[in-house]
N, C-alpha and C positions, 0 to 999 in steps of 0.2 A: 121232741120233734126230730125226725130223721133228717140227716143232712143230705143235700143234693150232690155232694162231692166237690162243690165249689162255693166259696163264700167271698163276697165283695164288700168293701167299705171304701167308697170313693174310687180312687185309682188302685187301692190295695186289693190284691186277689190272693185268697188262701185256698189251697187244694190239699187233697190227701197226700200227695207227694211232699208238699211243703211241711205238713204235719210230721211225716216220717223223718224228713231231714232235720227238723228242729229237735225232735226227741233224740235222734241219734247224736246230734252235736252236743246236747246236754247230758248224754249218756243215761237217758231214761229208757230202760228196757224192761223185759219181763220180770227180772229180779227186783228192780226198783219198785215196779208197780205191785209186786207181790208183798214186799216189805211194808209198803204204805197201806195195803189192804189189811195187813196184820194189825197195824196200829189203829185202823179206822174205828173199831168198836170203842176203844178207850177214848179216842177224841170225841166221839159222839156223846159219850157219857158226860164229858166235861164241856160240851159245846156252849151251854148257856153261861157258865162261869167264864169261859174264854171270851165270849162276846162282851160281857160286862166289863171285864178287864181291858179289853181293846178300846171300848168307848170311853172308859175312864181316862185312858191315855189320850185319846183324841180331844176330849173336853178340857184337858189340862193345857192345851195350846190354843192361843188366841185365834189363829187363822182358821183352824178346823172347828173351833167352838162357834165362830160366827156363822159358818156354813150350816152347822147343826142346830142353829137357834130357831129355825122355822117351826111353828106349832105342828106337832104330830110327826115330824120328820124323824126324830131320833128313834122312837119306838118302831116305826116302819122299817128303818134301816137295820135295826137290831135283828128283826126277823129275817131280812134278806141276808144279813151277815152269817147267821146261824146256818142257813142253807149253803152259803158259800163255803164255810168250814167243812161241811159234809162233802160237798163236791170236790174240794181240794184234796181230801184224804180218801176218795173213793177208789183210787188205784186204776182208773181207766181214763186215758187222755187221748180221745179221738177228735175228729173234726168238729163234732157237736160241742165237745168241751171247749175247744178253741173258740168256736163261735160265741158261746156263752161268755167266755172271758173277755172277748173283744167288745161285746155289748156292755159288759160291766164297765170296761174302760171308757167307752163312749159316754155312758151316763154320768160318770164322774167328771169327764172333761166338760160336758155341757152344764154340770152343776156349778162350775167355777173353781173346782179343786185343782190347783196347779199340779203339774207332774211331779215336782220335787216333793210335795207333801204326800201325793199318792204313793210314790215309790218308798218314801220314808215309812209309810204305814206297813209295808211288807216286812220291814225289819221287826216291827212289833209282833206281827203275825208269827214269825218264825220263833221269836223269843218265847212267846206264850205257849206255842205248840211244843217246843223243846222241853219246857218245864213240865208239861203234862206227860210227855214221853219219859222223862227222867223218873217221875213218880212211879210209872208202870214198869219200865225196863231198866231201871237204874242198877239192878243187881247183876245184869249182864251188859257190861260197858261196851263190848264188841258189837253186840247186837244193837244196842242203843245207838252206837255211832253209825251203823249201816242204815238204820231207819231214819236217823236224823239227816244223813247225807242225801238219802232218797227224797225226803220231804223238801230239803233245801233246793234240789234240782227242779222240783215242780214249782216252788215259789219263784225261782229265777225264770222258769218258763212263763209263769203268769206275768212277771214284771216285763218281759220282752213283748208279750201281747198287749200289755197296757201301753207301752211306748208306741207300738204300732197303731193302736186305737187313737191315741192323742195326736200323733203326727199325721195320720190319715185324715182325721177330722179337721186339723189345722190346715192341711193342704186343700181339702175340699172347700173349707170356708174361704181360704185365700183365692181359690179359683172362682168362687161365687162373687167375691168382692172385686176381683179383677174383671169379671164379666160385667158386673154392675158399673164399674168405673169406665169400662170401654163404652158401654151403652150411654153413660152420662156424658162422656167426651164426645160421642157422636151427636148427641142432642145439642151440646154446646157448640159444636162445629156448625150444625144446622142453624142454630140461633145466631151465631156470628155472621153466617152468610146472609141470613134474613135481615140482620141489623145493618150490615154493610149495604145491602140493596135498598133498604128503607132510607138510610142516611143519604145515599147517592140520589135517590128520588127526591127527598126533601130539599137537598142542596140544589138540585137542578131546578125544582119548582120555585125555589126562592130566588135563585140567581136571575132567572129570566125576567120576572116582573121588576126586581130591584134594578136591573140594568136599564129598563125602560123608565123607571122613576128618576134615576140619576140623570139620564139623558134629558128628560123633560125639565128637571130642576136646573141643569146646566144651561139649557136654552134660555130659561127665565133669568138666570144669573148674568148671562151675557148681554142682556138688555141694559142700555145706559139710561133710558128714560122709563117712566111709568111706574117705578117702584119707590115707595117711601123708604126712609131710613129704617124704620121698624120692620117693614115688609122685607127689605133686603137682609136684615139681621135674622128674621125668621127663616128666610131662604137658606142662609148660611148654616143655621142650626139644623135645618132639615137635611142638608148635604152632609153635615157632620154625623148625624144619626144614621144616614145611609152608609157612610163609611164604617161606622161601628158595626152595623149589621153585616156588611160585607166581610169585616174582620172576623165576626163570630162564625160565619159560614166557613171561612178558611180554617178557623180553629177546629171546627167539627171534623173537617176532612183530615187535618193533620193528626188530630187525636186518634181517629180511626186507623190511620196508617201506623201510628206508633204502637197501638194495641196489637196490630197484626204483624208487627215487626217489619213493616214495609217502608218505614221512614228513611229515605235516602239522604245521606250526608256527604258534603264535599268539604273536607278539611284543607285549610290553607293558612299560611302565616299572615295575620292581620294585626292592625293597630287597634287595641281595645279602646284606647282613649278616643280615637277618631270615631269609632262606632257609637260610643256613649254620647259624645258631643252631637253627632248627627241625629241620634234618636231624640235628644232634647230639643234640638232646633226644629225637627219635624213637627213638634207639637206646640211650638212657641205661639203661632198665630191662633190656633184653636184655643189655647189657654187664655190668651188675651181677650178673645171674644167672649169668654165665660167669666171674665173678671178675675182671672188667676194668672200666675206666672210659672214658667218652668225655668229654673236656674240650674247652673252646673257648679260643681265643686271638683274640678278636674285640673290637675297640674299640667303645665305646658311641657309635656314630655310624651314620648312614645312608649306604649306598653304593649309589647309584641306577644301574642299568644297564637296557638294553633287551634282553629275551631272552624265551624261552619258559620261564616259571617251572616249569611242570609237568615238562617234559623235564629241565631243569637239576636240579630236586629229585631226580628219579629217578637222575640221574648221581651225585649226592652220596650217595644211599642205597646205591648199588652200591659206591662207593668205601669208605664206612664199613663196610659189611658185609664187604667183602674185607679191610679192615684188621683187623677184629676176628678174622677167621679166622687171621691170621698173628701176632697179638699174644699173647704168653704171659700166663698168668694172673698177676694181681698188677701188671700194667703197664697202660698207657693208650694210647688213640688220641686224637690231637689234631686238631681241626678249626680251621684258622686262616684269617684274611682279611687281605689287604693292600689298602688303599684305592686304591693306585696314583696316577695311571694307569700301566699298565692295572690294573684291578681283578683280583685274583687270589685264588682259593680254594685252600687247601692241606689235604690229609688225610695225616697222618703216622702210621705204625704203629711198633711196636717189634719187628718180626719180624727174620728173618735177612738181609733185603735181597735184591736180584736181580742177576743177571749183567749185565755191560755190553752183551752182545748182545741180551738181552731188553729192556733199557732202550731201546736204539736202535730196536727193533721197535715198542715201545709209543709212543715219541716220534716215530717217523718218519711219513712220509705214508702214507695208505691207497692201496695199489696193488693190481693184480690178484692179486699173490701174497700179500698180507697182509690183504685185506679179507674180510668175510663170516664164516660160522660154520665155516669149514674149518680148515686147518692153523694159521692165526694164532690162532683161538679155542681150539684144542686146547692151545696153549702158554700163553696168558694167561687163559683162562677166558671164559665167556660174559659175565660181568659187565664185565670190562675191555674186551672186544670191543665190547660195547654202549656203554661210556663213550667209547671212541675214536670210534665212528661218530656218537654223539650230539653230541660236542664238535665234530666237523667240521660237522654240520648246524647247530649253534648258532654257527658261525664263531668257536670258541674253540680255542686251542692246548691240547694235552694231552700231558703228559710225566711221566716217572717218574725220580726221582733218589734215589740212596742217601743216607741221612742221614750226618752227620759221625761218629757213633758206631756206630749200627746202625739197622735199619729202612729203610723206603722212604717217600719223600714224593711223593705224587701232586699234580701242579700243574695247575690249570685256570685259564687266563688269557684274559681278554676281549681281543679284537682291536680 
């Protein structure tokens, strides 16, 4: 097929001028082409034997042997290879020849043959061809040398075209992957915006009725008469559950901000012991109403750290609330503090404990598969999901350990 004068592979453009420049750089001129044409008939006679030797060599190496193991592929390639040998020694290297060589390089790249093996095969080409040339022209070493040099230049030309084919194909594939990645990122951004809007809508729709319910329950709670002891206990339980729901709503908002990198922090020097004691005291009455206790194991000393105390306090509230849910009646939740360094807060419950797999997920790094309000939150709950993200934002490590007898110890450690 006649060439149009320009050949393109991806961003790579080959023209007649480029053909001339490459041949000139490798010193492939009329003399070299004439010498190769002189050798051509002798190479044609030995073409089948040369192909057999070439593939014996390829089959002796594991990497190329695996590629050639497909049924029918070897015999098909042998026929193609015989044609290649003939084209290699035809003595005419124009744009059409260049196009054919580039197409051969592309087919090898797509077949999975790495460039190092493809280039290594050229060495064997040259060796086999030179042995055939020696049998024919060995009596005239000067002439043999000139023909061999001319053939070597053409082999180097083919090698350069193979490199072009591989790099162009790789560049084109990278460009396609980059475009696909950009499209995927755009879809993710759209999904993130949609998620944020949906979350905001849900939170808004939940907060309004919840505020009304809490207001109504507080009006009932303010009555001094008309409620029995059991009814007032039920009322207090309803208010506690409303408080839990309100906390979940805030967690959803905070997790969303953390995922979007919009969680604002205010660092200051604070007493970690005071924050831990305050968190325990905040749940003392709630625990008593449920037949449980919140106790502290905190030495009477100040433990100064630099952190966002509001966010840290909310982490402790979530951990204590979670511990109370899993602690049986008649037992206790313990809030402890190790002065360190590093300063460490511990929240221990008396529940059944957790699996080693779930421990690993809670203690492990936040990655795409374990972050957010998705599958990870479904396993550990919004409260612990929030604690993990908040700890990362506060540059604290967060892990869960089964206690020596029973229960779980959640550990927050300053870095």
